C-alpha positions in Angstrom: -75.1 125.7 46.0 -78.2 127.1 47.6 -81.3 127.2 45.5 -82.2 130.6 47.0 -85.2 131.9 48.8 -87.0 133.8 45.9 -88.5 136.2 48.4 -87.0 139.5 47.3 -89.8 141.9 46.5 -89.8 143.7 43.1 -89.3 147.4 43.6 -88.2 150.4 41.5 -84.8 150.2 43.2 -84.6 146.4 42.8 -86.6 145.6 39.7 -87.2 142.2 38.2 -86.3 140.8 34.8 -88.5 138.7 32.5 -87.4 137.2 29.2 -89.7 135.3 26.9 -88.1 133.1 24.2 -90.7 132.7 21.4 -90.4 129.9 18.9 -90.9 131.2 15.4 -90.1 128.1 13.5 -92.1 127.0 10.5 -94.2 124.5 12.4 -95.8 127.4 14.4 -98.0 127.9 11.3 -100.1 124.9 12.3 -103.6 125.6 13.5 -103.9 125.5 17.3 -106.5 123.0 18.2 -109.9 124.6 19.0 -108.9 128.2 18.0 -109.1 128.3 14.3 -105.9 130.3 14.2 -102.2 129.3 14.0 -100.1 128.7 17.0 -97.9 131.7 16.0 -101.0 134.0 16.0 -102.4 132.5 19.3 -99.1 132.7 21.1 -98.5 136.3 20.0 -102.0 137.2 21.2 -101.2 135.7 24.6 -97.8 137.4 24.8 -99.3 140.8 24.1 -101.9 140.2 26.8 -99.3 139.3 29.4 -97.2 142.3 28.5 -100.3 144.5 29.0 -101.0 142.8 32.3 -97.5 143.6 33.5 -98.0 147.3 32.5 -101.4 147.5 34.3 -100.0 145.8 37.4 -97.2 148.3 37.5 -99.5 151.3 37.9 -101.0 152.5 41.2 -104.2 154.0 39.8 -106.0 154.5 36.5 -104.0 156.7 34.0 -101.0 156.8 36.4 -97.5 156.3 34.9 -96.2 152.7 34.6 -93.5 152.2 37.2 -90.2 150.5 36.5 -90.8 147.2 38.2 -89.4 145.0 35.4 -87.0 145.0 32.5 -88.6 142.9 29.7 -87.2 141.0 26.7 -88.9 139.0 24.0 -86.7 137.1 21.6 -87.9 135.2 18.6 -86.0 132.2 17.3 -86.6 130.7 13.9 -87.6 133.2 11.2 -86.0 136.6 11.5 -87.2 139.9 10.0 -84.2 142.2 10.5 -81.8 139.8 8.8 -84.1 137.5 6.7 -83.4 133.9 7.3 -83.0 131.7 10.4 -81.7 133.0 13.8 -82.5 134.8 17.0 -83.6 138.4 17.2 -85.6 140.8 19.5 -89.3 140.3 18.7 -90.0 144.0 19.4 -90.5 146.2 16.4 -91.0 149.9 15.7 -89.0 152.2 17.9 -88.0 149.2 20.1 -86.7 147.2 17.2 -83.4 145.5 18.0 -83.6 146.2 21.7 -82.8 143.5 24.2 -84.2 144.3 27.6 -86.6 147.2 27.8 -87.7 149.0 31.0 -91.4 148.4 31.5 -92.4 152.2 31.3 -90.7 152.5 27.9 -92.4 149.3 26.7 -95.7 150.7 27.8 -95.1 153.9 25.8 -94.0 152.2 22.6 -96.3 149.5 21.3 -96.2 148.8 17.5 -99.9 149.6 17.3 -103.2 149.3 19.1 -105.8 147.1 17.5 -108.9 145.1 18.2 -108.0 141.5 19.1 -110.2 138.5 20.1 -110.2 137.4 23.7 -107.7 134.7 24.7 -110.4 132.4 26.0 -112.7 133.1 23.0 -115.6 133.5 25.5 -115.3 137.3 26.1 -115.8 140.1 23.6 -112.9 141.4 21.6 -111.1 144.5 22.7 -108.5 147.0 21.6 -105.1 146.2 23.1 -101.5 147.4 22.5 -99.5 145.1 20.2 -95.8 144.6 20.8 -95.2 141.2 19.2 -96.4 140.1 15.8 -96.8 136.4 14.7 -93.9 135.2 12.5 -92.9 131.7 11.5 -90.4 130.0 9.2 -87.3 127.8 9.2 -86.1 125.5 12.0 -85.8 125.8 15.8 -82.5 127.3 17.0 -83.3 126.9 20.7 -79.7 126.7 21.9 -78.8 130.0 20.2 -81.9 131.6 21.8 -80.9 130.4 25.3 -77.3 131.6 24.7 -78.7 135.1 23.7 -80.9 135.2 26.8 -78.1 134.1 29.0 -75.9 137.0 27.9 -78.6 139.4 28.8 -79.3 137.6 32.1 -75.7 137.8 33.0 -75.4 141.5 32.4 -78.7 142.2 34.1 -77.9 140.1 37.2 -74.5 141.9 37.5 -76.2 145.2 37.5 -79.0 144.1 39.9 -77.2 141.8 42.4 -80.0 142.0 45.0 -83.1 141.6 42.8 -85.4 138.7 42.4 -83.6 136.3 40.0 -84.3 136.7 36.3 -87.1 134.6 34.8 -86.7 133.1 31.4 -89.8 131.5 29.8 -89.4 129.4 26.6 -92.5 128.9 24.5 -92.0 126.3 21.8 -93.8 123.7 19.7 -90.8 121.7 18.5 -87.6 119.9 19.0 -84.3 121.8 19.2 -82.5 121.8 15.8 -79.1 123.4 16.7 -77.7 121.2 19.5 -74.8 121.4 19.9 -74.4 125.1 19.3 -71.0 126.7 19.6 -69.6 123.5 21.1 -72.3 123.2 23.8 -75.5 121.1 24.0 -79.0 122.3 24.9 -78.5 121.0 28.4 -75.2 122.8 28.7 -76.7 126.1 27.6 -79.5 125.8 30.2 -77.0 124.9 32.9 -75.0 128.0 32.1 -78.1 130.2 32.2 -79.4 128.8 35.5 -75.9 129.1 37.1 -76.3 132.9 36.9 -77.7 134.2 40.1 -78.5 137.2 42.3 -78.3 137.1 46.1 -81.9 135.8 46.1 -81.2 132.7 44.0 -80.3 131.3 40.6 -82.1 132.4 37.4 -85.2 130.5 36.6 -85.8 128.7 33.3 -89.4 127.5 32.5 -90.8 125.8 29.4 -94.2 125.8 27.8 -94.8 123.3 25.0 -97.6 123.9 22.5 -99.2 121.3 20.3 -101.6 121.6 17.3 -103.5 118.5 18.4 -105.9 118.3 21.3 -104.1 116.4 24.1 -104.3 116.3 27.9 -102.7 119.4 29.4 -99.9 118.7 32.0 -99.1 121.7 34.2 -96.2 121.9 36.6 -95.5 118.1 36.8 -93.3 116.8 39.6 -92.1 113.8 37.4 -91.5 113.3 33.7 -93.4 110.0 33.8 -95.9 109.7 31.0 -94.8 112.7 29.1 -94.3 112.1 25.3 -91.3 113.4 23.5 -89.9 116.1 24.0 -91.6 116.3 27.4 -88.9 114.4 29.4 -86.1 116.6 28.0 -88.1 119.8 28.7 -88.9 118.6 32.2 -85.2 117.9 32.9 -84.1 121.4 32.0 -87.0 123.3 33.7 -86.3 124.9 37.0 -88.1 123.7 40.1 -91.0 126.1 40.9 -90.0 128.4 43.8 -92.2 128.8 46.8 -94.0 132.0 45.7 -94.9 130.5 42.4 -96.1 127.3 44.0 -98.4 129.5 46.1 -99.5 131.3 42.9 -100.4 128.1 41.2 -102.3 126.6 44.1 -104.2 129.9 44.5 -105.2 129.5 40.8 -106.5 126.0 41.5 -103.6 124.0 40.2 -102.6 120.9 42.2 -98.8 121.4 42.6 -96.9 118.5 44.2 -93.5 118.8 45.9 -90.7 119.0 43.4 -92.9 120.4 40.6 -91.1 121.9 37.7 -91.8 125.0 35.7 -93.1 123.0 32.7 -96.5 123.2 31.0 -97.1 120.6 28.3 -99.7 120.6 25.5 -101.4 123.7 26.8 -104.2 125.6 25.1 -104.4 129.3 24.6 -106.2 130.2 27.9 -103.9 127.9 29.9 -100.8 129.5 28.3 -102.0 132.8 29.7 -102.6 131.3 33.1 -99.2 129.8 33.2 -97.5 133.0 32.1 -99.4 134.9 34.8 -98.2 132.4 37.4 -94.6 132.5 36.2 -94.4 136.3 36.2 -96.2 137.0 39.4 -93.4 137.5 42.0 -93.4 138.5 45.7 -95.6 141.6 46.5 -93.8 144.8 46.0 -94.1 147.7 48.5 -95.5 150.8 46.8 
């Protein structure tokens, strides 16, 4: 099966789809090295920043309406708020609570709140930003269930948008999967099912970002699993190969990307998490 071209521009008639799977297991309460805050808090900060970036990029001028270039989903797995306990749920709250994929203009109009937050890199001044996702942690890591939920949304979306740039699913985690097998299928099976869904431009993309509370060398977009500690090799094996446009994005950002590089970032810090998300969500230029 063709791997696809991944060249379809994102437009209002053929929008893109971005889904973030956000680990909310108990281990996310650990302090993220060098930040003084938990990984749950830091990852939520970065997620809110990338959602804001997407909204800003989808405007043509200051104070202009946000255009419908993307449908966005963020799903937390681990602690749940709507049904207290362990599971998978939409991480959006307020008027977007319980929603799966949300059109970008609607997302822009309905943050939970606006509040002052520190800069991601801790070198700039704090600023008021919209908040869509709050930090939550508890229970184990039902990653298979999260991928199954994402896959159902990806299938429906790809069916409705057969000519769009393929859906992008980004999994942010700090731990090992705790629910494999789930519903009779292993983690690898669920990822294979997800990435078998395709548009005319190629199969859905599945990327992984691994966070660690300890200071360790960052590995960004490796072309081999050699030298990666557990669970690095497993995450590498189920990460999509970076398509050409994203290879170009990474190289433009100063990252040395070798042939066969996968969409995996391992042991990343807070500012690198933002860089990787920006690279992974920056798709071919769209005609205005």
